[in-house]
N, C-alpha and C positions, 0 to 999 in steps of 0.2 A: 504494500500500500504506500503510495507516495504521500509526501507531506501535504500536498494540496487536497488529496482525497481525505486524509485524516482531518484536516481543518473543516472541510465541508460536512463530514459526519458530525464533528464536534458542534458545528453551527446548528445542524438539525436537532441534535440531542438537547442543546441549550434552549432552542426554540420550543421543543416539546415540554421541557421542564417549566418554562415560563407559562405556557398555555395551561398546564395542569395546576400549577401553583395558584393561579388566579381565577379558577372556577370555570374553565371551559368544559362543557359536557363532552361525552365520548364521541357523539356523532359529529360535533363541530371540530373537536380536536383532531380526529383522524382525517377528516377531509382537508382541513387547513394544513396539517403536517404533510399530507400526501401531495398537496399542491407545491409546497416548498421543496419536498424531496424530488419531485419530477423536474422542477426548475433547476435544482442543483445537480441534476444528472445522477441521482442516487436511486438505486432500486431498493425499495424498503417497504415493509408491511408492518402494520401497527395493531396493537391490542391494548386497550386501556380500561382501567377501572378507576374509581375515585381515589385510590391510594397507590396505584402502580401503572406504569406504562412499559410494555414490552415492544421492542423494535427488532425486526429481523432484516439484516442487510444482505444483499446479494440477489441476483436474478435466479439463481438455482437454489431450490429449497433444500437440496441435499447438502450443498456446501455453504449454506448461509450461516452467518454469525449472528448471534442474538445478544441483545443488551436489555437488562432489566433496570428500570429507574424506579426506585422506591420514593414516592413523593407524597408528603402529607399535604393534602389539598387544603388551601386556606379559604378565607372568605372571598366573595366576589369583589373584585377591585376594578371598577370601571375605568379609573385613570390609567391603570397599568394595561387593561385590555385595549384601550385606545393606542397606547404606545406599542403594544405587541402587534396590533393591526397595521400600524405605520411601518413597523419592522418587516412584517410579512409583505407589505406592498413594495418596500425597498428591495427585498430579495426577489420577488416574483415579477416586478414591473407590471403590476396588475392593469395599467392603462393600455397594455398591448395584448395581442393575442398570445396563446400558449406557446406557439413556435418562436415568436419574437422574444418572449420572456425567457425561454430556455436559452436562446442564442445570446441574450444580454447577460444572463448569469454565467454562461460559459466564458465570457470575456473577463469576468471578475478575477483579479489576481489574488494571490495568497494573502497579500496585505489587506485587501478589501474584505476578504472572507474572515480574516482574524478580527478586524474591526467590528464586523457584524456579529461575530460570535461573542465578543466582549460585551457588546450592546445587549445581546440576548441573555447572557449570564447575569448582567445587572438587572434585567427585567425579571429574571427567574427568582430573585431574592424577594422575600416578603418585606413589606414596609415595616420599619421598626414600630413597636407599640406606641412609642412616644412618651412625652412627659405628662405632667398634670394638666397642662392647657389642652392638649389634644384629647386626653381622656375626658375632661370636663365638657368639651365641645361635643364629643360623642354621646355623653350622658344627656346633654341638653337636646341633642337630635333624637335620642330615644324617647325623651319626654314629649317632644313635639309630635313624633310619629304616633305615640299612644293616644294623645289628645285628638289627633286627626282621625285615627281609626275609630275612636269612640263616637265622634261626630258622624262619620260615614255609616256607622252601624245603627244610627238612630238615637244615640244618647243625647241628653240635654247638657246644659252648661255645667251642672254639678258633676255629672258623669265624666265630662271632659276634664274637669279640674282634678278629680280623684285619679283618673287614668294618667294624667300628666305627671302627678306626683309619684305614682307607682312606676311609670316609665323612667323617671329620673333616678329612682332608687335602684331599679334593675340595671340601668346603665352604670351607675356607680358600683354596683355589686360586680359587674363584669370587669370593671377596672381594678377592683380590689382583689379579685380572684385570678387575674391574668398572670400573676407572677408565681402562682403555686399550682403545679400540675395536678396533685390529688384533689385539691379543693376545686380547681377549675373544671374537673370532670363532673362535679356536682352542681355546676353553675345553673343548668336548666332546672333541676329539681329545686334548688334554693330560690331561683327566681319565681317559679310557680308557687312555692310556699309563701314567699314574700307578697306576691300579688294577691293571692286568695286570702291571706291573713289580713292584709290591710283593707281590702274591699269588704271582707266579712265584718271587720271591726267597725268600719264606717257605717255599713248597712244595719248594724245592730242599734244604731242611735239615730239614723236619718234614712228616709226612703232613697233607695239606690238600685239601679239595674245591675244586680250583683254579678251575674255571669258575663254580661257585656263588658263591665269595667275590668273584671279579672282578665278576660282575653285581650282587651285593648291594652292593658298594662304590659303584657308580654308579647305584643303583636310582632315585634322585631325578631322574636325567637321562634315563632310558629313556622314550621318548615314547609309552608305552602309552595315556595319557589323550588325547594329541593324535590318535593313530591311531583311537581309539574315536570321538572327536568327528567326525573326518573321515568315518568310515563312516556315522555318523548323518546328517551333512549330505548325503552322497551318496544315502542311502536316502530322505531327505525331499525330494529334487529340487534341492538347492542344489549343482549340479555344479561351478561355478567355485570356490566356497569349499572344498568337499570335496576337489576335486582338488589345489588349492594346499596345503591342510593335509596331505593324504596325502604329497605330495612333500616337504613340510617335515619330517614325521615320518621318512620314508625317509632324507632327508639327515642328520638327527640320528643315526639308527641307524648309518648308514655312517661318520659321523665317529667315533662311539664305537667301532665295529668296527675302523676303521683305527688309531686310537690304541691299542686293545687288542692288536692284532697287533704293533704297533711295540714296546709295552712287553713283550709276551711274548717277542719275539725277543731283546731285550736281557737279560731275566731268564734265558733259556735258556742263556746263556754261563756262568751260575753253576753249572749242573748240571741233571740230569734231575729234573723234579718228582716228588714222591712223592705218589701219589693216596691219598685217604682216602675211605671209603665214606660215602654219604649215606643217612641213615636217618630214621625218623619221630621226632618230638619228643614228649615227655610233655605232658600237658594243662596243667600249671602253666607251663612255659616258653612254650607257645603263648599262654596267657592274658596272661602278662607281656609277650610280644612284641606282642600286639595293643594293649595299653594304651600301651606305649612308642611303638609305631608310630603310633597314633592321635594322641598328643600331639605327636609329631615332625611329622607331616603338618599338624596344626593350626597349628603354628608356621610351617612352610614356606609354607602357604597363607594366612597372615596372618589367621587367624580371630580374632574378638574373644573376650575371656575368657568372656563370658556364653554364647557358643555352644560352648565347649569340650566340655561333656557330650554335645551333639548330634553333634559331629564324632567324638569317641572312640566313641560308641555306633554311629555309622555304620561305623566301622572294624571293630568287633566283629561287627556284623551281616553285613558282607561276608564275613568269615572263616567264620562259621557258615553263611551261604548257599552259600559255595564247597564246604564239607564236605557239605551237603545235596545240592548239585548233583552232586558226585562219587558219592554213594551212589545217587541216583535215576537218573542217566544219565551215565556217565563220558564224558570228552572234550568236544567242542564242545556237545552238548545240555546238559551239566551247566553249562557256562559261561553259556549262554543262560538257564537257569533261575535261576542265581545273580544274573545281571544283572537279570532281571525282578523278583526278590524285593527287591533293593536299590532298584530304581526305584519299585515300589509303595510300599515303606516311605518313601522320600523324598517322594513326592507326598502320601501320607497325613499324614506329619509336617508338611509344608508347610501343609496345610489346618488341621490341629489347632492348630499353634503359630503360624500366620501368619508363617512364615519362608520364605525361598527354599528350594526343593527342592535347590538346588545344595549346601547345607550337608550333605546326606546323600549325594547322588549323586556328587559329585566325590571326597570321601575314600573312599567305597565302591568306586568304580571303581579308584582308586589302590591299594587293598588287594587287589583282584582281580588286578592286574597282575603282582605278583611270581611268582605260581604259574602264570600262563598265558602272558603275553606276554614279560616281561622275561627269564626264564631261558631259554626256548626260542628266543627270537629271535637270541641271540648264541652259543649253545652250539656249533652246528655251524661257525659262522664261526671261532670261536676254535680249534676242532679241525682246521680246514682241510679238512673233508669237503664238497666242492662239491655233490655229488648230494644228500646229506642236507640241506645248507643250502637248496637249491632246494625240496626237499620241505617243509622246515620253514617256508620263506617262505609257501608256500601254506597251511600250517596256521595260521600267525600271522594271515593274512588272514581265514581262516574264524573264528578266535577273535574277531578284532576285529568282524566282522559279527555274531557271536553276541552280543557285548556290546552293540552298537548296537541289534540287533533286540530284545533284552530290554528296553532303555530305551523303545523305541517301543511295545512291547506294554504295558509298565507305564503309559505315558501314556494308552493306551486303556482300561485297567482302572480306573485312578484318575486322572482328569484333574488336572493341576497347578492350584494356586490362581492362580499367575501363571507367566510363562515363565522366570523366573530360578531 
């Protein structure tokens, strides 16, 4: 193997590590990496799961060499995904057709390949957790997202205030447990207990939509996006990754549910909760909730400042699409329609603005979650109704499939510029 070939393989492996580290699902990762490999003149095949990527080099399966990358997938980082998309465009020359792109890459010298590899290796590193200021901003974003979710799910001003307080404490808890691995693994259960305990304590003395506030308080931890991605992977034939991600989402949901039951049982000793009705919200609060929620998710997803209008616009589009879906076909068909609208808009924006479609798709799906997956997935569990909980679990699965199917249909209607 020549030095140039070694550097090209190193660039591909670093690019793969960057994709995996920052939340690219299997179907997008393998297609994007395949395009880069073809452009670099490398015969390679890929197999990915949420924590591992296997790469086989060589045109002949008998003599091929395999590499295993053990990668602990981090949180979705929109800022890094934009940079990875720009790197992929620099390698593949995506403005040109495939033949011209391959020819352009073939002219890259070893020095250019080394520079691109160093760039990919930098992008493969997770962002540092940061100091008190960054942690405080993330906690404030968690608070804003919880208040926004409470409003979108029909809560009143009081529910929004309590949810915002819970979201702030959940964000601070994440900051406090980030430095300890054993305690960090209990973060979801502790957050669920904290949310249900505080909501139950407040409801024992004042009317409160208890379940709504509890779920809104931990809305940033509800694995709706993970479950949607898992269903998309399963639907596109990536069974290993989709199955692993599905069980990861289920485990997260069970941890939240366990913690919530624990917190609710402690709060019950203070007295019977006083239930408050859940009603529709006026247009202005919804508009404000969408703006606040969009900005909060932009912060939590680490979007760059220049992409803030696109992320907030995606949040607004998702809420409008959800309303249109409810009017056109209530239930699961409406969720499918809303997801398809968000998917088409994301791919169209990607082509027009030459940005990753994920800037629209990820915040859009997250804003669809509070009204479809988050509230319904824990309501019966918190109420202790086993039969209703089983029925709701089936409903949650259908909603996740609807969200994933909408994304797949959108890709057929408006193909993405690239796979990110």
